[in-house]
C-alpha positions in Angstrom: 43.4 -49.8 32.6 40.5 -50.3 30.3 37.9 -49.8 32.2 39.2 -46.6 33.5 40.0 -44.9 30.2 36.5 -45.9 29.5 35.2 -44.2 32.6 37.3 -41.1 31.9 36.2 -40.5 28.7 32.3 -41.0 29.7 33.2 -38.3 32.1 34.7 -36.1 29.8 31.2 -36.3 27.5 29.2 -36.3 29.7 31.0 -32.7 31.3 30.7 -31.5 27.2 27.4 -32.6 27.2 26.4 -30.2 30.2 28.3 -27.2 29.1 26.5 -27.7 25.5 23.2 -27.5 26.8 23.6 -24.5 29.5 25.3 -22.9 26.3 22.2 -23.5 24.1 19.8 -22.8 27.2 21.8 -19.2 28.0 20.3 -15.7 27.3 21.9 -12.9 28.5 25.0 -13.3 30.6 23.9 -12.5 34.5 25.9 -9.7 36.0 26.8 -9.3 39.5 26.1 -5.5 40.0 23.0 -3.6 40.0 24.0 -2.1 36.8 26.6 -1.5 34.3 27.9 1.7 34.3 28.4 3.6 30.9 32.7 4.0 30.7 32.9 7.5 31.7 31.5 6.3 35.3 28.7 9.1 35.0 25.4 7.7 36.2 21.9 9.8 37.3 18.3 9.5 36.2 19.0 10.1 32.8 21.1 7.2 32.1 18.0 5.0 33.1 15.7 7.0 30.7 14.8 6.4 27.3 12.7 9.2 25.7 13.0 7.9 22.0 9.6 6.8 22.2 8.2 10.4 22.8 7.4 11.0 19.3 4.3 8.5 19.4 2.6 10.6 21.8 3.6 14.0 20.1 1.1 14.1 17.7 3.0 13.2 14.6 1.4 12.4 11.1 1.2 8.3 11.2 3.4 6.4 9.2 2.8 5.0 5.6 4.6 1.9 5.8 5.1 -0.8 8.6 7.4 1.3 11.0 8.9 0.0 14.2 10.7 1.9 17.4 13.2 0.0 19.1 14.9 0.6 22.9 17.4 -2.2 22.8 21.4 -2.1 24.0 22.2 -0.5 20.7 19.2 2.6 21.6 19.1 2.6 25.2 22.2 1.4 26.6 21.4 1.1 30.4 19.9 -2.2 29.3 22.9 -3.9 29.0 23.0 -6.8 31.2 19.3 -6.4 32.3 17.6 -9.0 29.8 14.7 -6.9 28.3 13.8 -4.7 25.9 11.1 -3.0 24.0 9.8 -2.4 20.8 6.4 -0.7 19.5 5.2 -1.7 15.8 3.1 0.7 13.7 0.7 -1.4 11.1 -1.2 1.2 8.8 -3.4 -0.3 6.8 -2.6 -3.8 4.5 1.4 -3.6 5.8 3.4 -6.8 7.0 6.4 -6.8 9.2 7.4 -10.0 7.5 8.8 -13.0 8.3 11.5 -12.8 10.4 13.6 -14.6 13.5 15.0 -12.9 17.0 17.5 -15.4 17.7 18.2 -14.7 21.0 14.8 -14.4 22.9 11.1 -14.7 22.9 8.8 -11.8 22.0 5.6 -11.2 24.2 3.4 -8.8 21.6 0.8 -6.7 23.2 -1.9 -5.0 20.9 -2.8 -1.6 21.8 -5.5 -0.7 19.0 -6.5 -2.3 15.8 -6.8 -6.0 14.3 -4.0 -7.8 13.7 -3.2 -11.3 11.5 -0.3 -13.4 13.5 1.5 -16.4 13.1 4.7 -18.5 13.5 6.2 -21.8 12.1 7.6 -24.3 14.9 10.7 -26.8 14.0 8.3 -29.4 13.0 6.5 -27.1 10.4 3.4 -26.7 12.1 1.8 -22.9 11.3 -0.1 -21.2 14.2 -1.9 -18.5 13.8 -4.7 -16.1 15.3 -6.4 -13.0 14.8 -5.8 -10.5 17.5 -8.1 -8.1 19.0 -7.1 -5.2 20.6 -5.7 -5.7 24.0 -4.8 -9.6 23.4 -1.3 -11.1 24.1 0.5 -13.6 21.6 3.9 -15.1 22.2 6.4 -15.8 19.4 8.9 -18.3 20.8 12.0 -18.3 20.9 14.3 -18.3 17.6 11.1 -19.2 15.1 10.1 -17.3 11.9 7.3 -15.2 12.5 5.0 -12.3 11.1 2.5 -10.1 11.9 -0.2 -8.7 9.0 -3.0 -5.9 9.3 -5.6 -6.7 7.0 -7.8 -4.3 8.1 -8.3 -2.0 5.1 -9.6 1.2 7.1 -7.8 1.2 10.1 -4.4 0.8 11.5 -3.1 -1.5 13.9 -0.5 -0.2 16.9 1.5 -3.1 18.9 4.1 -3.3 21.9 6.5 -5.8 21.9 9.0 -7.2 24.7 11.9 -9.5 24.7 13.8 -11.1 27.6 17.1 -10.1 25.9 18.8 -6.9 25.9 19.7 -7.6 22.1 17.2 -10.3 21.0 18.3 -9.8 17.4 16.4 -9.7 13.8 16.9 -11.8 11.4 14.4 -10.6 8.6 13.9 -14.0 5.8 13.6 -11.9 2.8 16.3 -9.7 3.4 18.6 -12.8 4.7 17.4 -14.6 1.5 17.3 -12.2 -1.4 19.7 -9.2 -0.5 23.0 -10.7 0.9 24.4 -12.0 -2.5 22.9 -16.0 -1.9 23.8 -17.4 -5.7 21.2 -17.4 -7.9 21.4 -20.8 -8.7 21.4 -21.6 -4.9 18.2 -19.9 -4.3 16.5 -20.9 -7.6 17.2 -25.2 -6.7 16.3 -24.4 -3.4 12.8 -22.8 -4.3 12.4 -25.0 -6.9 12.2 -22.0 -9.8 14.6 -20.7 -12.4 17.2 -17.9 -12.0 15.1 -15.3 -13.4 12.3 -15.8 -10.8 15.0 -15.4 -8.1 16.1 -12.1 -9.7 12.4 -10.5 -10.2 12.3 -11.2 -6.2 15.8 -9.7 -5.4 14.9 -6.6 -7.8 11.4 -6.4 -6.3 13.3 -6.4 -2.8 15.8 -3.7 -3.7 13.4 -1.9 -5.1 11.4 -1.6 -1.8 11.8 1.7 -0.2 
């Protein structure tokens, strides 16, 4: 009887372990249709077309601050179930895309023009950096903190990022830490500094346009 109970416990533990591994490895759920139609059921070529990037070729003035244009599930509903999304990153001279993570996807960045300093930190706190030239690809592994920086004082940079999720998500580390109401004392202790310094960091982030 004891042997049977042990076997059942082992089997239950095995099933739970498999389920946890599958949950951890899962990305967007698979769909069993070609695509997910909108609620009103109207599907034509317009449903599969996104025009939000036309501004990039319209000859408008370049941005003066870092700017990202996205084509994710929120902007492009036909991506629902397709496990893919897109972003165009514009870097004026001296601008950065601050440290952040994408919890649901890796990011594959293609540098179209200019140069970029890029990097990410793995779970062992190893920093991997690279200076990208136009035409280079760089991958940021799923869920890891990473950044991009245009160190060129004269020229802008333009990059395109692809994601293996319709909604990769973005967790901005500065905003998450200093703009969400985490107690100043908690942050001061965590960063081994004082409350006054934390308040200055919060004020600086709040004042950023």
